[in-house]
N, C-alpha and C positions, 0 to 999 in steps of 0.2 A: 332581653331585659336588659337594664343598662343597671347597676349592683351598687355601685356608688361607693365603694371600695378606696379609701384616700387616707392619708396620716392626714389632712386640714378639713379642706372644702371642696367641695364641688357644687355649681350650679346645678338646682333641680328642674329639670325638663316635664312641664306639663305633659299630662299623659291627654291622647286624642279622644277616647273614651271616659266619660263617668256616668257617677250615679250617685244615688243620694242616702242616707241611713244615719240613726242614730248611736251613739257611742257612749259606756258609761265612761264620768269622768271623776277627776278629785275623790277617788273611792276612800280615801285617806279621811275624807269630813264627812263618812255615815257615823251617825249617832249624834252629831255636836250640834249646839245651838244655829241656828241661823242668826246669824249678826253681821257687823261690818267685818270680822277677821272672815266668815268666811266668803262674804260679798268678795273681799278682797283679792282671795285665791280664785274666784268666777271671774275676775277680772283678767286676771291672766289667761283664761283663754280667747281674749278680745271677741267677745259676744257682739251678736247685732242687736240683740234682745236678749232680754231677762224673763222668763216667766216665772215665779213660786205658787207653787199650787197646795192644796192638799186634798189632791186627786180630779178636779173637774180641769178639764182640758178640751180646745179643739184641735180637730182633724185637721189643719192645714200644717205648712211648709216652709218652717223659714229658715233662709240657708245664716250658719252658725249660732243660731238660736241656742240657749241655755236652759234647761226645766231644771228647775230645784223641786225636789216630791218632798214635803214636812208630813211630820204626822199631828195630831190634835195637840201637841205638846212644842210645836216649833222646832224639833228633832231634826236633823234632814236623816231621810231614808233614803234618797238617792240625786245624781243629780245625772241628765244628757245631757250630749250636744247634738244638735242637727249639722251634721257633714258631708262634706262632698268627699267621697272616694271614687278611685282609680277602678276601672275597669277592663281589667284582664280579657284576653279572647277567650270566647267561650262563655261568658257573664254578663249577666243580661239587664241586674238592676243590682241595686243595694243588697237587697235580700237574699238574691242569689251569691252572692259575696260573704254573708257568712255561712252560706247552704256550703259555699267549697271552704273553707276551715274544716269541715269536719271530715271530709275526703280525702 
């Protein structure tokens, strides 16, 4: 494993094996109204698509899509981004990567 310790920067080397999962992001926006300010922070994630929903979702996957979950009062409950992750040896997919955190 390359550990990238440096006092400036080292170019990232993309892994040979990747998988996909979703990560919770922008936690500090929870409980806030969905508005232009919140969307400005979503922009920082460089999404390919944005989905804002009160619960109904399709079961597809879009690289780097951001999903904003709202309650009935237009308040943000959660924000997730669909991401590509590196897969270490012995980890088959994104779900297995989460399980590896617990071992």
